PDB file of N, H, CA, C and O in Angstrom:
ATOM      1  N   MET A   1     129.472 193.903  18.403  1.00  0.00           N
ATOM      2  CA  MET A   1     130.763 194.490  18.012  1.00  0.00           C
ATOM      3  C   MET A   1     131.073 194.594  19.729  1.00  0.00           C
ATOM      4  O   MET A   1     130.215 194.763  20.595  1.00  0.00           O
ATOM      5  N   LYS A   2     132.508 194.445  19.930  1.00  0.00           N
ATOM      6  H   LYS A   2     133.205 194.308  19.226  1.00  0.00           H
ATOM      7  CA  LYS A   2     133.486 194.360  21.268  1.00  0.00           C
ATOM      8  C   LYS A   2     134.601 195.589  21.177  1.00  0.00           C
ATOM      9  O   LYS A   2     135.153 196.009  20.160  1.00  0.00           O
ATOM     10  N   CYS A   3     134.758 196.023  22.510  1.00  0.00           N
ATOM     11  H   CYS A   3     134.310 195.682  23.335  1.00  0.00           H
ATOM     12  CA  CYS A   3     135.312 197.290  22.563  1.00  0.00           C
ATOM     13  C   CYS A   3     137.036 197.053  22.321  1.00  0.00           C
ATOM     14  O   CYS A   3     137.719 196.270  22.980  1.00  0.00           O
ATOM     15  N   ASP A   4     137.509 197.896  21.259  1.00  0.00           N
ATOM     16  H   ASP A   4     136.954 198.532  20.724  1.00  0.00           H
ATOM     17  CA  ASP A   4     139.030 197.621  21.633  1.00  0.00           C
ATOM     18  C   ASP A   4     139.589 197.677  22.676  1.00  0.00           C
ATOM     19  O   ASP A   4     140.607 196.986  22.708  1.00  0.00           O
ATOM     20  N   LEU A   5     139.333 198.278  23.676  1.00  0.00           N
ATOM     21  H   LEU A   5     138.506 198.840  23.650  1.00  0.00           H
ATOM     22  CA  LEU A   5     140.050 198.725  24.970  1.00  0.00           C
ATOM     23  C   LEU A   5     139.888 197.622  25.988  1.00  0.00           C
ATOM     24  O   LEU A   5     140.866 197.052  26.471  1.00  0.00           O
ATOM     25  N   CYS A   6     138.671 197.334  26.300  1.00  0.00           N
ATOM     26  H   CYS A   6     137.876 197.797  25.908  1.00  0.00           H
ATOM     27  CA  CYS A   6     138.344 196.548  27.379  1.00  0.00           C
ATOM     28  C   CYS A   6     137.755 195.085  26.674  1.00  0.00           C
ATOM     29  O   CYS A   6     137.842 194.085  27.387  1.00  0.00           O
ATOM     30  N   GLY A   7     137.170 194.931  25.326  1.00  0.00           N
ATOM     31  H   GLY A   7     137.099 195.743  24.747  1.00  0.00           H
ATOM     32  CA  GLY A   7     136.645 193.854  25.462  1.00  0.00           C
ATOM     33  C   GLY A   7     134.962 193.993  25.458  1.00  0.00           C
ATOM     34  O   GLY A   7     134.373 193.225  24.697  1.00  0.00           O
ATOM     35  N   GLY A   8     134.303 194.757  26.115  1.00  0.00           N
ATOM     36  H   GLY A   8     134.782 195.381  26.733  1.00  0.00           H
ATOM     37  CA  GLY A   8     133.241 194.855  26.466  1.00  0.00           C
ATOM     38  C   GLY A   8     132.200 195.042  25.432  1.00  0.00           C
ATOM     39  O   GLY A   8     132.571 195.510  24.356  1.00  0.00           O
ATOM     40  N   ARG A   9     131.049 194.769  25.584  1.00  0.00           N
ATOM     41  H   ARG A   9     130.748 194.388  26.458  1.00  0.00           H
ATOM     42  CA  ARG A   9     130.082 194.703  24.586  1.00  0.00           C
ATOM     43  C   ARG A   9     129.654 196.732  24.142  1.00  0.00           C
ATOM     44  O   ARG A   9     129.285 197.607  24.925  1.00  0.00           O
ATOM     45  N   VAL A  10     129.859 196.805  22.959  1.00  0.00           N
ATOM     46  H   VAL A  10     130.159 196.093  22.323  1.00  0.00           H
ATOM     47  CA  VAL A  10     129.575 198.218  22.740  1.00  0.00           C
ATOM     48  C   VAL A  10     127.914 198.095  22.097  1.00  0.00           C
ATOM     49  O   VAL A  10     127.368 197.118  21.585  1.00  0.00           O
ATOM     50  N   SER A  11     127.472 199.234  22.301  1.00  0.00           N
ATOM     51  H   SER A  11     127.916 200.028  22.717  1.00  0.00           H
ATOM     52  CA  SER A  11     125.945 199.725  21.724  1.00  0.00           C
ATOM     53  C   SER A  11     125.976 200.923  20.947  1.00  0.00           C
ATOM     54  O   SER A  11     127.001 201.603  20.930  1.00  0.00           O
ATOM     55  N   GLU A  12     124.944 201.258  20.294  1.00  0.00           N
ATOM     56  H   GLU A  12     124.110 200.705  20.308  1.00  0.00           H
ATOM     57  CA  GLU A  12     125.038 202.324  19.284  1.00  0.00           C
ATOM     58  C   GLU A  12     123.878 203.287  20.553  1.00  0.00           C
ATOM     59  O   GLU A  12     122.984 202.874  21.291  1.00  0.00           O
ATOM     60  N   GLU A  13     124.452 204.687  20.316  1.00  0.00           N
ATOM     61  H   GLU A  13     125.179 205.023  19.717  1.00  0.00           H
ATOM     62  CA  GLU A  13     123.851 205.451  21.351  1.00  0.00           C
ATOM     63  C   GLU A  13     123.606 206.863  20.686  1.00  0.00           C
ATOM     64  O   GLU A  13     124.253 207.183  19.689  1.00  0.00           O
ATOM     65  N   LYS A  14     122.915 207.480  21.097  1.00  0.00           N
ATOM     66  H   LYS A  14     122.389 207.219  21.906  1.00  0.00           H
ATOM     67  CA  LYS A  14     122.847 209.204  20.892  1.00  0.00           C
ATOM     68  C   LYS A  14     123.590 209.693  22.266  1.00  0.00           C
ATOM     69  O   LYS A  14     123.111 209.270  23.318  1.00  0.00           O
ATOM     70  N   ILE A  15     124.778 210.596  22.328  1.00  0.00           N
ATOM     71  H   ILE A  15     125.167 210.940  21.473  1.00  0.00           H
ATOM     72  CA  ILE A  15     125.466 211.067  23.313  1.00  0.00           C
ATOM     73  C   ILE A  15     125.382 212.627  23.128  1.00  0.00           C
ATOM     74  O   ILE A  15     124.964 213.146  22.093  1.00  0.00           O
ATOM     75  N   SER A  16     125.746 213.211  24.049  1.00  0.00           N
ATOM     76  H   SER A  16     126.085 212.789  24.890  1.00  0.00           H
ATOM     77  CA  SER A  16     126.114 214.521  24.302  1.00  0.00           C
ATOM     78  C   SER A  16     127.573 214.653  24.478  1.00  0.00           C
ATOM     79  O   SER A  16     128.083 214.484  25.585  1.00  0.00           O
ATOM     80  N   TYR A  17     128.521 215.058  23.039  1.00  0.00           N
ATOM     81  H   TYR A  17     128.106 215.196  22.140  1.00  0.00           H
ATOM     82  CA  TYR A  17     129.639 215.232  22.767  1.00  0.00           C
ATOM     83  C   TYR A  17     130.085 216.919  23.750  1.00  0.00           C
ATOM     84  O   TYR A  17     129.512 217.971  23.467  1.00  0.00           O
ATOM     85  N   THR A  18     130.964 216.845  24.653  1.00  0.00           N
ATOM     86  H   THR A  18     131.429 215.991  24.884  1.00  0.00           H
ATOM     87  CA  THR A  18     131.637 217.967  24.970  1.00  0.00           C
ATOM     88  C   THR A  18     133.161 218.140  25.029  1.00  0.00           C
ATOM     89  O   THR A  18     133.994 217.348  25.470  1.00  0.00           O
ATOM     90  N   LEU A  19     133.358 219.496  24.422  1.00  0.00           N
ATOM     91  H   LEU A  19     132.681 220.139  24.063  1.00  0.00           H
ATOM     92  CA  LEU A  19     134.637 219.706  24.250  1.00  0.00           C
ATOM     93  C   LEU A  19     135.188 221.070  24.841  1.00  0.00           C
ATOM     94  O   LEU A  19     134.288 221.907  24.906  1.00  0.00           O
ATOM     95  N   PHE A  20     136.437 221.533  25.298  1.00  0.00           N
ATOM     96  H   PHE A  20     137.168 220.852  25.246  1.00  0.00           H
ATOM     97  CA  PHE A  20     136.790 222.749  25.596  1.00  0.00           C
ATOM     98  C   PHE A  20     137.582 223.207  24.576  1.00  0.00           C
ATOM     99  O   PHE A  20     138.662 222.646  24.391  1.00  0.00           O
ATOM    100  N   TYR A  21     137.148 224.391  23.675  1.00  0.00           N
ATOM    101  H   TYR A  21     136.271 224.846  23.825  1.00  0.00           H
ATOM    102  CA  TYR A  21     137.632 224.949  22.558  1.00  0.00           C
ATOM    103  C   TYR A  21     137.977 226.217  22.442  1.00  0.00           C
ATOM    104  O   TYR A  21     137.021 226.970  22.256  1.00  0.00           O
ATOM    105  N   GLU A  22     139.194 226.790  22.497  1.00  0.00           N
ATOM    106  H   GLU A  22     139.971 226.178  22.647  1.00  0.00           H
ATOM    107  CA  GLU A  22     139.155 228.323  22.107  1.00  0.00           C
ATOM    108  C   GLU A  22     138.457 229.053  23.633  1.00  0.00           C
ATOM    109  O   GLU A  22     137.789 230.078  23.499  1.00  0.00           O
ATOM    110  N   GLY A  23     138.619 228.580  24.759  1.00  0.00           N
ATOM    111  H   GLY A  23     139.162 227.748  24.868  1.00  0.00           H
ATOM    112  CA  GLY A  23     138.365 229.024  25.962  1.00  0.00           C
ATOM    113  C   GLY A  23     136.700 229.015  26.298  1.00  0.00           C
ATOM    114  O   GLY A  23     136.073 229.627  27.163  1.00  0.00           O
ATOM    115  N   HIS A  24     136.356 228.291  25.501  1.00  0.00           N
ATOM    116  H   HIS A  24     136.865 227.794  24.799  1.00  0.00           H
ATOM    117  CA  HIS A  24     135.003 228.060  25.555  1.00  0.00           C
ATOM    118  C   HIS A  24     134.596 226.470  25.790  1.00  0.00           C
ATOM    119  O   HIS A  24     135.269 225.617  25.212  1.00  0.00           O
ATOM    120  N   TRP A  25     133.540 226.093  26.603  1.00  0.00           N
ATOM    121  H   TRP A  25     132.994 226.786  27.073  1.00  0.00           H
ATOM    122  CA  TRP A  25     133.059 224.762  26.332  1.00  0.00           C
ATOM    123  C   TRP A  25     131.952 224.709  25.375  1.00  0.00           C
ATOM    124  O   TRP A  25     131.099 225.596  25.391  1.00  0.00           O
ATOM    125  N   ILE A  26     131.895 223.643  24.460  1.00  0.00           N
ATOM    126  H   ILE A  26     132.588 222.922  24.448  1.00  0.00           H
ATOM    127  CA  ILE A  26     131.043 223.480  23.660  1.00  0.00           C
ATOM    128  C   ILE A  26     130.455 222.339  23.864  1.00  0.00           C
ATOM    129  O   ILE A  26     131.116 221.366  24.227  1.00  0.00           O
ATOM    130  N   ILE A  27     128.930 222.263  23.635  1.00  0.00           N
ATOM    131  H   ILE A  27     128.394 223.054  23.341  1.00  0.00           H
ATOM    132  CA  ILE A  27     128.509 220.718  23.986  1.00  0.00           C
ATOM    133  C   ILE A  27     127.582 220.526  22.450  1.00  0.00           C
ATOM    134  O   ILE A  27     126.931 221.422  21.914  1.00  0.00           O
ATOM    135  N   VAL A  28     127.685 219.600  22.123  1.00  0.00           N
ATOM    136  H   VAL A  28     128.214 218.872  22.558  1.00  0.00           H
ATOM    137  CA  VAL A  28     126.819 218.798  20.934  1.00  0.00           C
ATOM    138  C   VAL A  28     126.100 217.870  21.398  1.00  0.00           C
ATOM    139  O   VAL A  28     126.464 217.021  22.212  1.00  0.00           O
ATOM    140  N   GLU A  29     124.589 218.026  20.699  1.00  0.00           N
ATOM    141  H   GLU A  29     124.293 218.716  20.038  1.00  0.00           H
ATOM    142  CA  GLU A  29     123.606 217.040  21.427  1.00  0.00           C
ATOM    143  C   GLU A  29     123.494 216.088  20.281  1.00  0.00           C
ATOM    144  O   GLU A  29     124.143 216.230  19.245  1.00  0.00           O
ATOM    145  N   ASN A  30     122.579 215.028  20.514  1.00  0.00           N
ATOM    146  H   ASN A  30     122.052 214.913  21.355  1.00  0.00           H
ATOM    147  CA  ASN A  30     122.187 213.744  19.792  1.00  0.00           C
ATOM    148  C   ASN A  30     123.476 213.434  18.658  1.00  0.00           C
ATOM    149  O   ASN A  30     123.202 213.273  17.469  1.00  0.00           O
ATOM    150  N   VAL A  31     124.906 213.368  19.159  1.00  0.00           N
ATOM    151  H   VAL A  31     125.129 213.498  20.125  1.00  0.00           H
ATOM    152  CA  VAL A  31     125.868 212.614  18.344  1.00  0.00           C
ATOM    153  C   VAL A  31     125.988 210.977  18.156  1.00  0.00           C
ATOM    154  O   VAL A  31     126.543 210.276  19.002  1.00  0.00           O
ATOM    155  N   PRO A  32     125.524 210.562  17.201  1.00  0.00           N
ATOM    156  CA  PRO A  32     125.674 209.144  17.353  1.00  0.00           C
ATOM    157  C   PRO A  32     127.172 208.659  17.516  1.00  0.00           C
ATOM    158  O   PRO A  32     128.200 209.035  16.952  1.00  0.00           O
ATOM    159  N   ALA A  33     126.893 207.489  18.686  1.00  0.00           N
ATOM    160  H   ALA A  33     126.058 207.183  19.144  1.00  0.00           H
ATOM    161  CA  ALA A  33     128.155 207.089  19.229  1.00  0.00           C
ATOM    162  C   ALA A  33     128.130 205.594  19.518  1.00  0.00           C
ATOM    163  O   ALA A  33     127.174 205.048  20.067  1.00  0.00           O
ATOM    164  N   LYS A  34     129.213 204.971  19.126  1.00  0.00           N
ATOM    165  H   LYS A  34     129.990 205.415  18.680  1.00  0.00           H
ATOM    166  CA  LYS A  34     129.192 203.247  19.732  1.00  0.00           C
ATOM    167  C   LYS A  34     129.889 203.091  20.905  1.00  0.00           C
ATOM    168  O   LYS A  34     131.112 202.963  20.848  1.00  0.00           O
ATOM    169  N   VAL A  35     129.180 203.077  22.203  1.00  0.00           N
ATOM    170  H   VAL A  35     128.187 203.181  22.249  1.00  0.00           H
ATOM    171  CA  VAL A  35     129.467 203.303  23.335  1.00  0.00           C
ATOM    172  C   VAL A  35     129.375 201.924  24.272  1.00  0.00           C
ATOM    173  O   VAL A  35     128.345 201.293  24.509  1.00  0.00           O
ATOM    174  N   CYS A  36     130.997 201.562  24.839  1.00  0.00           N
ATOM    175  H   CYS A  36     131.834 202.075  24.647  1.00  0.00           H
ATOM    176  CA  CYS A  36     131.286 200.165  25.562  1.00  0.00           C
ATOM    177  C   CYS A  36     130.431 200.526  26.719  1.00  0.00           C
ATOM    178  O   CYS A  36     130.430 201.611  27.300  1.00  0.00           O
ATOM    179  N   ASN A  37     129.459 199.131  27.073  1.00  0.00           N
ATOM    180  H   ASN A  37     129.461 198.250  26.601  1.00  0.00           H
ATOM    181  CA  ASN A  37     128.783 199.125  28.196  1.00  0.00           C
ATOM    182  C   ASN A  37     129.716 199.029  29.465  1.00  0.00           C
ATOM    183  O   ASN A  37     129.339 199.256  30.614  1.00  0.00           O
ATOM    184  N   GLN A  38     130.700 198.743  29.172  1.00  0.00           N
ATOM    185  H   GLN A  38     131.006 198.559  28.238  1.00  0.00           H
ATOM    186  CA  GLN A  38     131.510 197.866  30.374  1.00  0.00           C
ATOM    187  C   GLN A  38     132.542 199.346  30.509  1.00  0.00           C
ATOM    188  O   GLN A  38     132.429 199.674  31.690  1.00  0.00           O
ATOM    189  N   CYS A  39     133.264 200.120  29.965  1.00  0.00           N
ATOM    190  H   CYS A  39     133.355 199.853  29.005  1.00  0.00           H
ATOM    191  CA  CYS A  39     134.529 201.127  30.329  1.00  0.00           C
ATOM    192  C   CYS A  39     133.788 202.335  30.073  1.00  0.00           C
ATOM    193  O   CYS A  39     134.229 203.193  30.837  1.00  0.00           O
ATOM    194  N   GLY A  40     132.755 202.857  29.266  1.00  0.00           N
ATOM    195  H   GLY A  40     132.397 202.160  28.645  1.00  0.00           H
ATOM    196  CA  GLY A  40     132.697 203.923  28.886  1.00  0.00           C
ATOM    197  C   GLY A  40     133.018 204.405  27.410  1.00  0.00           C
ATOM    198  O   GLY A  40     132.276 205.177  26.802  1.00  0.00           O
ATOM    199  N   GLU A  41     134.055 203.943  26.950  1.00  0.00           N
ATOM    200  H   GLU A  41     134.658 203.316  27.444  1.00  0.00           H
ATOM    201  CA  GLU A  41     134.835 204.483  25.655  1.00  0.00           C
ATOM    202  C   GLU A  41     133.691 204.613  24.444  1.00  0.00           C
ATOM    203  O   GLU A  41     132.869 203.740  24.165  1.00  0.00           O
ATOM    204  N   LYS A  42     133.787 205.482  24.007  1.00  0.00           N
ATOM    205  H   LYS A  42     134.455 206.191  24.233  1.00  0.00           H
ATOM    206  CA  LYS A  42     132.699 206.241  22.751  1.00  0.00           C
ATOM    207  C   LYS A  42     133.848 206.060  21.221  1.00  0.00           C
ATOM    208  O   LYS A  42     135.030 206.382  21.093  1.00  0.00           O
ATOM    209  N   LEU A  43     133.106 205.564  20.467  1.00  0.00           N
ATOM    210  H   LEU A  43     132.146 205.302  20.571  1.00  0.00           H
ATOM    211  CA  LEU A  43     133.908 205.478  19.419  1.00  0.00           C
ATOM    212  C   LEU A  43     132.873 206.195  18.231  1.00  0.00           C
ATOM    213  O   LEU A  43     131.675 205.922  18.306  1.00  0.00           O
ATOM    214  N   PHE A  44     133.362 207.127  17.121  1.00  0.00           N
ATOM    215  H   PHE A  44     134.335 207.349  17.060  1.00  0.00           H
ATOM    216  CA  PHE A  44     132.629 207.705  16.282  1.00  0.00           C
ATOM    217  C   PHE A  44     133.161 207.387  14.779  1.00  0.00           C
ATOM    218  O   PHE A  44     134.327 207.315  14.390  1.00  0.00           O
ATOM    219  N   ASP A  45     132.116 207.242  14.154  1.00  0.00           N
ATOM    220  H   ASP A  45     131.169 207.300  14.471  1.00  0.00           H
ATOM    221  CA  ASP A  45     132.494 206.701  12.187  1.00  0.00           C
ATOM    222  C   ASP A  45     133.064 208.280  11.810  1.00  0.00           C
ATOM    223  O   ASP A  45     132.867 209.344  12.398  1.00  0.00           O
ATOM    224  N   ALA A  46     133.686 208.033  10.837  1.00  0.00           N
ATOM    225  H   ALA A  46     133.846 207.169  10.360  1.00  0.00           H
ATOM    226  CA  ALA A  46     134.301 209.193  10.114  1.00  0.00           C
ATOM    227  C   ALA A  46     133.450 210.433   9.544  1.00  0.00           C
ATOM    228  O   ALA A  46     133.839 211.601   9.521  1.00  0.00           O
ATOM    229  N   ASP A  47     131.947 209.845   8.991  1.00  0.00           N
ATOM    230  H   ASP A  47     131.631 208.897   9.010  1.00  0.00           H
ATOM    231  CA  ASP A  47     131.015 211.096   8.997  1.00  0.00           C
ATOM    232  C   ASP A  47     130.768 212.025  10.066  1.00  0.00           C
ATOM    233  O   ASP A  47     130.692 213.253  10.057  1.00  0.00           O
ATOM    234  N   THR A  48     130.648 211.105  11.073  1.00  0.00           N
ATOM    235  H   THR A  48     130.710 210.107  11.081  1.00  0.00           H
ATOM    236  CA  THR A  48     130.328 211.943  12.507  1.00  0.00           C
ATOM    237  C   THR A  48     131.480 212.987  12.771  1.00  0.00           C
ATOM    238  O   THR A  48     131.248 214.163  13.052  1.00  0.00           O
ATOM    239  N   VAL A  49     132.933 212.366  12.638  1.00  0.00           N
ATOM    240  H   VAL A  49     133.120 211.410  12.410  1.00  0.00           H
ATOM    241  CA  VAL A  49     133.962 213.256  13.036  1.00  0.00           C
ATOM    242  C   VAL A  49     133.899 214.308  11.786  1.00  0.00           C
ATOM    243  O   VAL A  49     134.354 215.439  11.960  1.00  0.00           O
ATOM    244  N   ASP A  50     133.523 214.061  10.943  1.00  0.00           N
ATOM    245  H   ASP A  50     133.153 213.143  10.802  1.00  0.00           H
ATOM    246  CA  ASP A  50     133.680 215.209  10.034  1.00  0.00           C
ATOM    247  C   ASP A  50     132.310 216.404  10.694  1.00  0.00           C
ATOM    248  O   ASP A  50     132.528 217.446  11.312  1.00  0.00           O
ATOM    249  N   ARG A  51     131.279 215.976  10.413  1.00  0.00           N
ATOM    250  H   ARG A  51     131.101 215.129   9.911  1.00  0.00           H
ATOM    251  CA  ARG A  51     130.276 216.733  11.198  1.00  0.00           C
ATOM    252  C   ARG A  51     130.817 217.412  12.304  1.00  0.00           C
ATOM    253  O   ARG A  51     130.934 218.637  12.306  1.00  0.00           O
ATOM    254  N   LEU A  52     131.229 216.534  13.454  1.00  0.00           N
ATOM    255  H   LEU A  52     131.134 215.538  13.452  1.00  0.00           H
ATOM    256  CA  LEU A  52     131.525 217.339  14.461  1.00  0.00           C
ATOM    257  C   LEU A  52     132.637 218.614  14.529  1.00  0.00           C
ATOM    258  O   LEU A  52     132.503 219.655  15.172  1.00  0.00           O
ATOM    259  N   GLN A  53     133.833 218.198  13.629  1.00  0.00           N
ATOM    260  H   GLN A  53     133.942 217.353  13.106  1.00  0.00           H
ATOM    261  CA  GLN A  53     134.689 219.391  13.129  1.00  0.00           C
ATOM    262  C   GLN A  53     134.119 220.567  12.654  1.00  0.00           C
ATOM    263  O   GLN A  53     134.371 221.712  13.028  1.00  0.00           O
ATOM    264  N   ALA A  54     133.215 220.147  11.675  1.00  0.00           N
ATOM    265  H   ALA A  54     133.010 219.217  11.371  1.00  0.00           H
ATOM    266  CA  ALA A  54     132.540 221.302  10.790  1.00  0.00           C
ATOM    267  C   ALA A  54     131.985 222.084  11.709  1.00  0.00           C
ATOM    268  O   ALA A  54     132.317 223.268  11.769  1.00  0.00           O
ATOM    269  N   THR A  55     130.934 221.483  12.681  1.00  0.00           N
ATOM    270  H   THR A  55     130.664 220.521  12.633  1.00  0.00           H
ATOM    271  CA  THR A  55     130.377 222.239  13.427  1.00  0.00           C
ATOM    272  C   THR A  55     131.024 223.506  14.536  1.00  0.00           C
ATOM    273  O   THR A  55     130.753 224.673  14.817  1.00  0.00           O
ATOM    274  N   ILE A  56     131.966 222.530  14.913  1.00  0.00           N
ATOM    275  H   ILE A  56     132.186 221.581  14.685  1.00  0.00           H
ATOM    276  CA  ILE A  56     132.941 223.108  16.117  1.00  0.00           C
ATOM    277  C   ILE A  56     134.001 224.419  15.037  1.00  0.00           C
ATOM    278  O   ILE A  56     134.037 225.611  15.343  1.00  0.00           O
ATOM    279  N   TRP A  57     134.414 224.097  14.367  1.00  0.00           N
ATOM    280  H   TRP A  57     134.385 223.129  14.118  1.00  0.00           H
ATOM    281  CA  TRP A  57     135.294 224.727  13.792  1.00  0.00           C
ATOM    282  C   TRP A  57     135.010 225.900  12.664  1.00  0.00           C
ATOM    283  O   TRP A  57     135.775 226.828  12.400  1.00  0.00           O
ATOM    284  N   LYS A  58     133.793 225.646  12.095  1.00  0.00           N
ATOM    285  H   LYS A  58     133.172 224.892  12.309  1.00  0.00           H
ATOM    286  CA  LYS A  58     132.999 227.074  11.319  1.00  0.00           C
ATOM    287  C   LYS A  58     131.893 227.809  12.286  1.00  0.00           C
ATOM    288  O   LYS A  58     130.967 228.540  11.937  1.00  0.00           O
ATOM    289  N   LYS A  59     132.271 227.393  13.611  1.00  0.00           N
ATOM    290  H   LYS A  59     133.023 226.798  13.895  1.00  0.00           H
ATOM    291  CA  LYS A  59     131.779 228.224  14.643  1.00  0.00           C
ATOM    292  C   LYS A  59     130.073 228.588  14.185  1.00  0.00           C
ATOM    293  O   LYS A  59     129.596 229.718  14.287  1.00  0.00           O
ATOM    294  N   GLN A  60     129.456 227.611  13.771  1.00  0.00           N
ATOM    295  H   GLN A  60     129.844 226.693  13.689  1.00  0.00           H
ATOM    296  CA  GLN A  60     128.178 227.507  13.439  1.00  0.00           C
ATOM    297  C   GLN A  60     127.336 228.200  14.672  1.00  0.00           C
ATOM    298  O   GLN A  60     127.684 228.030  15.841  1.00  0.00           O
ATOM    299  N   LYS A  61     126.277 228.939  14.330  1.00  0.00           N
ATOM    300  H   LYS A  61     125.995 229.076  13.381  1.00  0.00           H
ATOM    301  CA  LYS A  61     125.225 229.374  15.727  1.00  0.00           C
ATOM    302  C   LYS A  61     124.606 228.350  16.613  1.00  0.00           C
ATOM    303  O   LYS A  61     123.835 227.560  16.068  1.00  0.00           O
ATOM    304  N   PRO A  62     124.778 228.257  17.649  1.00  0.00           N
ATOM    305  CA  PRO A  62     124.441 227.285  18.486  1.00  0.00           C
ATOM    306  C   PRO A  62     122.870 227.303  18.518  1.00  0.00           C
ATOM    307  O   PRO A  62     122.363 228.362  18.149  1.00  0.00           O
ATOM    308  N   GLU A  63     122.030 226.302  18.900  1.00  0.00           N
ATOM    309  H   GLU A  63     122.442 225.442  19.200  1.00  0.00           H
ATOM    310  CA  GLU A  63     120.627 226.396  18.823  1.00  0.00           C
ATOM    311  C   GLU A  63     120.268 227.048  19.900  1.00  0.00           C
ATOM    312  O   GLU A  63     119.216 227.678  19.781  1.00  0.00           O
ATOM    313  N   ARG A  64     120.930 227.117  21.167  1.00  0.00           N
ATOM    314  H   ARG A  64     121.784 226.605  21.265  1.00  0.00           H
ATOM    315  CA  ARG A  64     120.790 227.467  22.608  1.00  0.00           C
ATOM    316  C   ARG A  64     122.115 227.860  23.032  1.00  0.00           C
ATOM    317  O   ARG A  64     123.142 227.559  22.423  1.00  0.00           O
ATOM    318  N   LYS A  65     122.054 228.640  24.250  1.00  0.00           N
ATOM    319  H   LYS A  65     121.220 228.884  24.744  1.00  0.00           H
ATOM    320  CA  LYS A  65     123.371 228.839  25.369  1.00  0.00           C
ATOM    321  C   LYS A  65     122.749 228.708  26.418  1.00  0.00           C
ATOM    322  O   LYS A  65     121.588 229.005  26.697  1.00  0.00           O
ATOM    323  N   ILE A  66     124.003 227.990  27.343  1.00  0.00           N
ATOM    324  H   ILE A  66     124.946 227.748  27.116  1.00  0.00           H
ATOM    325  CA  ILE A  66     123.689 227.596  28.825  1.00  0.00           C
ATOM    326  C   ILE A  66     124.434 228.563  29.625  1.00  0.00           C
ATOM    327  O   ILE A  66     125.282 229.323  29.157  1.00  0.00           O
ATOM    328  N   GLU A  67     124.019 228.492  31.073  1.00  0.00           N
ATOM    329  H   GLU A  67     123.330 227.875  31.453  1.00  0.00           H
ATOM    330  CA  GLU A  67     125.143 229.066  31.935  1.00  0.00           C
ATOM    331  C   GLU A  67     125.307 227.964  32.586  1.00  0.00           C
ATOM    332  O   GLU A  67     124.460 227.171  32.997  1.00  0.00           O
ATOM    333  N   THR A  68     126.826 227.942  32.689  1.00  0.00           N
ATOM    334  H   THR A  68     127.514 228.586  32.355  1.00  0.00           H
ATOM    335  CA  THR A  68     127.606 226.604  33.720  1.00  0.00           C
ATOM    336  C   THR A  68     128.230 227.356  34.948  1.00  0.00           C
ATOM    337  O   THR A  68     129.062 228.261  34.881  1.00  0.00           O
ATOM    338  N   PRO A  69     127.643 226.783  36.152  1.00  0.00           N
ATOM    339  CA  PRO A  69     128.687 226.918  37.193  1.00  0.00           C
ATOM    340  C   PRO A  69     130.232 226.590  37.291  1.00  0.00           C
ATOM    341  O   PRO A  69     130.670 225.508  36.901  1.00  0.00           O
ATOM    342  N   VAL A  70     130.807 227.296  37.678  1.00  0.00           N
ATOM    343  H   VAL A  70     130.451 228.176  37.995  1.00  0.00           H
ATOM    344  CA  VAL A  70     132.350 226.330  38.092  1.00  0.00           C
ATOM    345  C   VAL A  70     132.564 227.034  39.571  1.00  0.00           C
ATOM    346  O   VAL A  70     132.187 227.999  40.235  1.00  0.00           O
ATOM    347  N   PHE A  71     133.558 225.709  39.636  1.00  0.00           N
ATOM    348  H   PHE A  71     133.864 224.924  39.097  1.00  0.00           H
ATOM    349  CA  PHE A  71     134.193 225.333  41.261  1.00  0.00           C
ATOM    350  C   PHE A  71     135.387 225.245  41.433  1.00  0.00           C
ATOM    351  O   PHE A  71     136.093 224.507  40.746  1.00  0.00           O
ATOM    352  N   ASN A  72     135.813 225.962  42.356  1.00  0.00           N
ATOM    353  H   ASN A  72     135.239 226.561  42.914  1.00  0.00           H
ATOM    354  CA  ASN A  72     137.506 225.805  42.375  1.00  0.00           C
ATOM    355  C   ASN A  72     137.916 225.433  43.716  1.00  0.00           C
ATOM    356  O   ASN A  72     137.911 226.195  44.683  1.00  0.00           O
ATOM    357  N   LEU A  73     138.348 223.954  43.716  1.00  0.00           N
ATOM    358  H   LEU A  73     138.353 223.335  42.930  1.00  0.00           H
ATOM    359  CA  LEU A  73     138.711 223.212  44.794  1.00  0.00           C
ATOM    360  C   LEU A  73     140.141 223.884  45.556  1.00  0.00           C
ATOM    361  O   LEU A  73     140.628 223.302  46.525  1.00  0.00           O
ATOM    362  N   ALA A  74     140.735 225.133  45.027  1.00  0.00           N
ATOM    363  H   ALA A  74     140.339 225.606  44.240  1.00  0.00           H
ATOM    364  CA  ALA A  74     141.841 225.314  45.236  1.00  0.00           C
ATOM    365  C   ALA A  74     141.708 225.900  46.743  1.00  0.00           C
ATOM    366  O   ALA A  74     142.494 225.757  47.680  1.00  0.00           O
ATOM    367  N   HIS A  75     140.397 226.649  46.693  1.00  0.00           N
ATOM    368  H   HIS A  75     139.758 226.765  45.933  1.00  0.00           H
ATOM    369  CA  HIS A  75     139.902 227.517  47.901  1.00  0.00           C
ATOM    370  C   HIS A  75     139.532 226.999  49.206  1.00  0.00           C
ATOM    371  O   HIS A  75     139.155 227.767  50.091  1.00  0.00           O
TER     372      HIS A  75
END
């Protein structure tokens, strides 16, 4: 399969999906995706998108929480 954006080769991988939602960062691990080896574009099938939306919108209890440092370059 080739990437729709750049024509590069696409491979299937498990990735971490990160989203800023309702004032919080959310990380979903082991998400199946097709990833372009050239430009990094990530493609998800419909079932994966449905599962991501259900996980995030239904506010399921996370397996664990992590502390994340935040930096500000304006100072």
